[in-house]
Each structure stands twice: as C-alpha cells, then as structure tokens.
N, C-alpha and C positions, 0 to 999 in steps of 0.2 A: 405554416408548419405542416409537415406530412402526418396524416392521421394513421394510426396503427389499426390493422384488421382486428386484433384482439385488444381488450381494454385494460387488462391486468398484466403486470410484469413482476417477476421475482428476481431479486438481485442479491448477491452476496455483499456483506459489509466491505467497505473499501476505505483506504487511507488516502486522502486527497485524490479521489477517483479519476479515472481517465475520462476524456470527452465522451466516449461511447457510453459509458455508464451514466453520465449526467444527462445524456440525450434521452434515456429511458424515463428519468424523472420528469422531464419536460413533456414528453409525447404521450405517455400513458395516463389514463384517467385515474388509475390506482396502482401503487407500487408496494409490494411486500419486500422488506429487507430481512433476509434470513439471519437469525441469530442462533439457530439450533443445529446448523451443519457442523461437521468436524473441521477444525482449523487445518488449512493446507499451507505448507511452506511455499515460498516463491510465487505467491499470488498477490493480487491487489489488496487482500485483507490487511496486510501490514507493509505494503510497498507501493510507492508511486514513482513515476518516471518524469523527469524534467529535461528540457533542452538547454544545454549549457554551451559555453565557448568551446568545450572539448567534445561535444556530441551529447548523446543521451546518457543521463546519469540516473541510477536507481537509488532511491532513498528508502531504507528499510528500518521499521520500528522494531527494536529487539523485544522479545517476549520472555517471560519467566518459563523455566522448564516445568512441565506438567507430568503427573504420574500416568503411566500406561502409554499405549501407542496412539491413543486418540484423545481429543479434548474438544468439547463443544465451543464454538466461537464465543458464546456469551460468557464463558468462564476463563478465557485467555487474559492473562494479566500482563501489563506493560512492564518491561524491565527498566531499571534505572542504571543498568550497566553502561559504563563509559559516559561520554558527553554527547549522546546522540541528538538531543534536542538542540544543543548549540551547533553541532555539525550540520544538522538538517537546515536550520535557519540560515547559517552562513552560506550553505550551498544555494539556497533559494535566493538570497540577496545577491550572490555572485551571478546567478543565472539571469535574474530578472531586474536587478537594480537599475539597468539602463532601459528597461521596457517602458512604454508610454504610461502605464497605469500603476506601476508597482508602488510608487510613493502614495498614491491615492488609497490603496488597500492595505498597506503595510501594518497600520495600527489595528486592523481587524484580524490579521493573520498572526502577528507576533505572539499574542497571548497563548496560542496553542503550543508554543515552544518555551513558555515561561513557567508553567505549572505542571504538577505531576497528575497523571491519570492512573487510576487503578486498573480499569478494564479496557482492553483495546476496543471492544464493541462500543462502549460509551464514548470513548475518544473519537472514533470514526463518526458516530452519529452526530456529535456536536459539530464536527468539521462539516459534515454534509449540510446541516441546517444553516451554518454560516455561509457556505458557498451558495446555497439556494437564495439566501437573502441578498448576497452581493450581485448575483446574476439575475435576480428577479425571476427565478424559477419558483413556481408555486405548486408543488406536488401534493398529492394526497397519499401520505405514507402510513403504513402500518408495520409494526415489528412482529415477527411471527411468534406465536405462543408454542407452536410445535413445528416440526419439520414440514415445510409446505409441500402440498401435493402438486407435483410437476404436471400431472395429466389433467388438471382441472379445466373444464371447458372455458374458452375465452382467455386463457392464460399463456403467456410466453415466458419461458424459464431461461434466464440468462446466467444462472449460477456457474455453469461450466463453460459458457460461451465467451464471456469477457474475462480474459486472463492474459498476463504478460507473455507467456510462452505457449505456443501452439493454440491460439484462440480458434474457436469454432466459427463456422460461417454465420454471418449476420447480415442478410441482404438489406436490412433497413438502415444499416450504417455505412455511409460512404463519406469518409473524411474529406472535407473541403479545405483547401489551403487558406490560411490567413496569415497576417504579418507575424513573423518570428524574428527576434533580435539577431539570431545567428544563421538565418536561412541562407543568406548569401554565401556563407562559408560552408555549411553542411547540407544545404537543401532543406526543404520543408520536412519536419518530423511529425507524422500524423499520430493522433490518439495519445498525446502526452497527457499528463495530469491536467485537469481543468484549471489548475493554477496557471498553466501556460496560456490558455485561452483568456483567462481573466486578466492577467497582467499585460497581455499584448493587445487585447481588443476592448477591455473594459466593459461598459454597458452594452456595447454591440455584440458581446460574446454570445448572448442568448440566441442571436440569429444564425449561429453556426450549430445549434443543437437540433 
C-alpha cells in the first residue's frame, strides 16, 4: 500500500462512494468526514456511478426541499418521492447480477434499499461502514463537529477534489483496471462506485485501493 505524505484526510459524505474516495479511507491514518459543509447538487453526496450494459449510469438519491439557498449536509433529509429505492436496487441488480461476487454480497446491500432513512448523512455513513466491513478496510474515522480547517498541518483536503464533474488533480490516485462485466463492450470505466469494485473483485478489491 502506498503511504501518504500527510496522515489526515478530509472527505465529503458520499453515497456508495467512488473508488478514489474509498482509497483515502484505506491509506490515511485518520479521516474526517465533513457533515457541516453546505449540500451541493450533482456531487457524490447523493449520487453514485455504476457501470451497466449501456455504459455509465448515475443513481441519485432525491432530497427534501430546504429553506433558503443553503443547507448543511447534516440537515439534508432523504425524500420518499417516487420509487427511487426500488429503481436503484433494480439498476444495481441489472448492472452486477452477472458479476462474480454480486450474489455473495447481495444480502448485505439490499437492506439499504428496503428501509427509510431520515437524514442523507446518516444513510451515507451506514453505507460507508458496511462497505468498509465487506472490503476489510479498517479506517480511523471521525465526523466533524464544525467545518474542518483545510489548512491544518499534515492534512489533505479532498472535499472539492473528488467529484463527478470537473474533479481536481489528485496525483495519489491512479485508477488501475480490474475485471468489469461490460468492459469488452464499453472499455474499462475508472472510478465507478466502489460497488463496482466489490461486485467484480470481491475480497481482492482492497488491493486496488
């Protein structure tokens, strides 16, 4: 495992986060997950990317409308609008049902789409803990009590680095190809949700982080 020059990382909360995000949990000695930043649309806070038979698909968790122009991530509520849980699970089954390890992990993943969660941050945190368990990633995680100081010595801030659109430079992350069900059709798709890595590589997934 490549060691980081700094020992602490700051991450935004993420819904079934990408491989790059999970890499930080694995490589840093301590990680702060930010819950006091303002919610931003079209980010991994409520969106994940999966590799499907038709290419990359985004799955987005709907949220309740909030008063004002801004709302802290910790206060964002999950919406029950539509049948998004059913749709997300069906999309995941369709994308990874034929992957080598989907059946092995399905019973661990399905419950996230069967119960209601009030707050998005809590939902994401439970998902993160389960993914760590399944991948045998053993991070030292703290949740921020106030907005974290990006300039603290020995700290790498990834809150604005890891994002679906216009990501910033991250020299420590170089996606390495692994088996994907539809790679022969679409080519390897880097930095998908870690669901992609888990379902395709199983216990070996940790070696790609």
